[in-house]
TIGU-163476 format. One record per residue (C-alpha): x, y, z; residue number from 1. Coordinates in nm, 3 decimals. Layout:
! residues N
[atom [X Y Z] NUM]
...
//
This chain:
! residues 184
[atom [3.278 -2.765 1.513] 1]
[atom [2.893 -2.741 1.477] 2]
[atom [2.934 -2.391 1.544] 3]
[atom [3.184 -2.344 1.227] 4]
[atom [2.944 -2.536 1.041] 5]
[atom [2.640 -2.327 1.140] 6]
[atom [2.842 -2.003 1.071] 7]
[atom [2.937 -2.166 0.729] 8]
[atom [2.624 -2.229 0.620] 9]
[atom [2.500 -1.900 0.707] 10]
[atom [2.756 -1.754 0.537] 11]
[atom [2.690 -1.917 0.224] 12]
[atom [2.315 -1.836 0.250] 13]
[atom [2.389 -1.466 0.275] 14]
[atom [2.610 -1.464 -0.015] 15]
[atom [2.380 -1.624 -0.213] 16]
[atom [2.075 -1.404 -0.100] 17]
[atom [2.339 -1.102 -0.192] 18]
[atom [2.401 -1.255 -0.519] 19]
[atom [2.023 -1.267 -0.596] 20]
[atom [1.933 -0.984 -0.515] 21]
[atom [2.235 -0.805 -0.683] 22]
[atom [2.126 -0.994 -1.016] 23]
[atom [1.791 -0.909 -0.966] 24]
[atom [1.885 -0.534 -1.018] 25]
[atom [1.960 -0.627 -1.380] 26]
[atom [1.719 -0.879 -1.481] 27]
[atom [1.412 -1.100 -1.369] 28]
[atom [1.457 -1.407 -1.193] 29]
[atom [1.304 -1.602 -1.471] 30]
[atom [1.612 -1.507 -1.708] 31]
[atom [1.882 -1.594 -1.429] 32]
[atom [2.036 -1.926 -1.387] 33]
[atom [2.198 -2.114 -1.097] 34]
[atom [2.525 -2.078 -1.258] 35]
[atom [2.507 -1.687 -1.266] 36]
[atom [2.407 -1.691 -0.895] 37]
[atom [2.658 -1.933 -0.811] 38]
[atom [2.950 -1.723 -1.022] 39]
[atom [2.825 -1.403 -0.864] 40]
[atom [2.857 -1.555 -0.558] 41]
[atom [3.153 -1.757 -0.618] 42]
[atom [2.992 -2.053 -0.490] 43]
[atom [2.979 -2.393 -0.653] 44]
[atom [2.647 -2.567 -0.782] 45]
[atom [2.641 -2.834 -0.561] 46]
[atom [2.663 -2.598 -0.263] 47]
[atom [2.373 -2.394 -0.387] 48]
[atom [2.162 -2.721 -0.411] 49]
[atom [2.251 -2.832 -0.073] 50]
[atom [2.086 -2.510 0.058] 51]
[atom [1.804 -2.406 -0.224] 52]
[atom [1.601 -2.619 -0.468] 53]
[atom [1.642 -2.357 -0.741] 54]
[atom [1.652 -1.986 -0.780] 55]
[atom [1.278 -1.946 -0.692] 56]
[atom [1.317 -2.148 -0.364] 57]
[atom [1.637 -1.878 -0.272] 58]
[atom [1.383 -1.580 -0.353] 59]
[atom [1.117 -1.729 -0.112] 60]
[atom [1.369 -1.770 0.163] 61]
[atom [1.437 -1.391 0.087] 62]
[atom [1.086 -1.275 0.106] 63]
[atom [0.977 -1.520 0.387] 64]
[atom [1.241 -1.391 0.596] 65]
[atom [1.118 -1.025 0.539] 66]
[atom [0.759 -1.137 0.601] 67]
[atom [0.827 -1.306 0.918] 68]
[atom [1.029 -1.021 1.028] 69]
[atom [0.757 -0.805 0.953] 70]
[atom [0.521 -1.015 1.168] 71]
[atom [0.693 -1.043 1.444] 72]
[atom [0.685 -0.643 1.474] 73]
[atom [0.287 -0.652 1.396] 74]
[atom [0.240 -0.844 1.647] 75]
[atom [0.379 -0.601 1.917] 76]
[atom [0.085 -0.313 1.809] 77]
[atom [-0.304 -0.277 1.863] 78]
[atom [-0.459 -0.113 1.561] 79]
[atom [-0.746 -0.020 1.737] 80]
[atom [-0.540 0.275 1.928] 81]
[atom [-0.440 0.570 1.706] 82]
[atom [-0.088 0.602 1.860] 83]
[atom [0.006 0.257 1.835] 84]
[atom [-0.114 0.259 1.463] 85]
[atom [0.078 0.562 1.415] 86]
[atom [0.402 0.387 1.617] 87]
[atom [0.344 0.095 1.421] 88]
[atom [0.353 0.250 1.087] 89]
[atom [0.677 0.423 1.170] 90]
[atom [0.820 0.130 1.283] 91]
[atom [0.744 -0.057 0.924] 92]
[atom [0.876 0.258 0.712] 93]
[atom [1.175 0.240 0.957] 94]
[atom [1.222 -0.104 0.860] 95]
[atom [1.167 -0.052 0.475] 96]
[atom [1.428 0.235 0.521] 97]
[atom [1.685 0.034 0.682] 98]
[atom [1.670 -0.238 0.443] 99]
[atom [1.519 -0.006 0.130] 100]
[atom [1.728 -0.198 -0.135] 101]
[atom [1.599 -0.535 -0.128] 102]
[atom [1.237 -0.356 -0.115] 103]
[atom [1.291 -0.143 -0.403] 104]
[atom [1.425 -0.465 -0.577] 105]
[atom [1.129 -0.696 -0.447] 106]
[atom [0.868 -0.455 -0.546] 107]
[atom [1.001 -0.403 -0.883] 108]
[atom [0.925 -0.569 -1.212] 109]
[atom [1.235 -0.785 -1.174] 110]
[atom [1.125 -0.927 -0.860] 111]
[atom [0.802 -1.119 -0.798] 112]
[atom [0.441 -0.991 -0.726] 113]
[atom [0.370 -1.255 -0.529] 114]
[atom [0.592 -1.069 -0.236] 115]
[atom [0.346 -0.769 -0.281] 116]
[atom [0.063 -1.046 -0.223] 117]
[atom [0.253 -1.190 0.096] 118]
[atom [0.301 -0.818 0.264] 119]
[atom [-0.050 -0.705 0.186] 120]
[atom [-0.176 -1.071 0.359] 121]
[atom [0.048 -1.025 0.663] 122]
[atom [-0.052 -0.664 0.743] 123]
[atom [-0.448 -0.769 0.643] 124]
[atom [-0.423 -1.071 0.926] 125]
[atom [-0.294 -0.830 1.173] 126]
[atom [-0.530 -0.567 1.086] 127]
[atom [-0.812 -0.816 1.091] 128]
[atom [-0.751 -0.960 1.436] 129]
[atom [-0.784 -0.582 1.595] 130]
[atom [-1.089 -0.494 1.379] 131]
[atom [-1.365 -0.658 1.598] 132]
[atom [-1.500 -0.386 1.788] 133]
[atom [-1.856 -0.263 1.796] 134]
[atom [-1.683 0.103 1.702] 135]
[atom [-1.658 -0.030 1.362] 136]
[atom [-1.972 -0.038 1.183] 137]
[atom [-1.933 -0.258 0.921] 138]
[atom [-1.950 -0.609 0.842] 139]
[atom [-1.656 -0.813 0.813] 140]
[atom [-1.662 -0.854 0.438] 141]
[atom [-1.643 -0.468 0.415] 142]
[atom [-1.380 -0.463 0.655] 143]
[atom [-1.179 -0.685 0.470] 144]
[atom [-1.221 -0.495 0.150] 145]
[atom [-1.151 -0.196 0.330] 146]
[atom [-0.826 -0.273 0.459] 147]
[atom [-0.737 -0.457 0.123] 148]
[atom [-0.782 -0.081 -0.027] 149]
[atom [-0.572 0.071 0.214] 150]
[atom [-0.296 -0.167 0.252] 151]
[atom [-0.273 -0.179 -0.132] 152]
[atom [-0.254 0.185 -0.152] 153]
[atom [-0.003 0.218 0.125] 154]
[atom [0.214 -0.024 -0.059] 155]
[atom [0.194 0.204 -0.379] 156]
[atom [0.275 0.465 -0.206] 157]
[atom [0.558 0.297 -0.040] 158]
[atom [0.710 0.178 -0.365] 159]
[atom [0.707 0.532 -0.513] 160]
[atom [0.861 0.638 -0.220] 161]
[atom [1.140 0.407 -0.271] 162]
[atom [1.138 0.458 -0.691] 163]
[atom [1.176 0.838 -0.576] 164]
[atom [1.492 0.825 -0.348] 165]
[atom [1.314 0.832 -0.037] 166]
[atom [1.330 1.209 0.010] 167]
[atom [1.053 1.245 0.270] 168]
[atom [1.163 1.130 0.620] 169]
[atom [0.961 0.802 0.767] 170]
[atom [0.761 1.071 0.972] 171]
[atom [0.652 1.236 0.691] 172]
[atom [0.570 0.914 0.502] 173]
[atom [0.374 0.807 0.801] 174]
[atom [0.190 1.116 0.822] 175]
[atom [0.128 1.111 0.456] 176]
[atom [-0.007 0.765 0.499] 177]
[atom [-0.211 0.792 0.789] 178]
[atom [-0.404 1.074 0.674] 179]
[atom [-0.431 0.908 0.318] 180]
[atom [-0.593 0.596 0.504] 181]
[atom [-0.851 0.829 0.713] 182]
[atom [-1.239 0.757 0.606] 183]
[atom [-1.365 1.087 0.421] 184]
//
């Protein structure tokens, strides 16, 4: 019996997440009501409130799920090794590609800018944890600024790629971002 309940909860949460993402294509979350989300999901309001506090809480759960998946992937790579850094970038781009509709929406004006900051913070944290060898001849402060600069540029490039129908392959994008991130 508890397995059915778990399945129902998963189904309800999935339907609500999908409903919110569909509505975000058309308008910002600040203009959205719980009633709209529930009608679109064919779920009643009391069911919504048994899972989420409001539409922002639902959006936060979607964002956090993506960030958790990204964090798990980032833990598998050593950024000091150029081949691993490229493999990590390819993996992340494949992940973005596989969920391109969600990323396109979350990075759009209808999404929430805090998602971009969450992605930047996750990437910076993982890079800085691997950025402590003697081969790096800069202060930790300079390294933080360099990683933020590189990550924000990479995110902007990925946003552009998403907005323009992802015409370039994942491999092409990984090479472009890698080349752009190399010091002059």
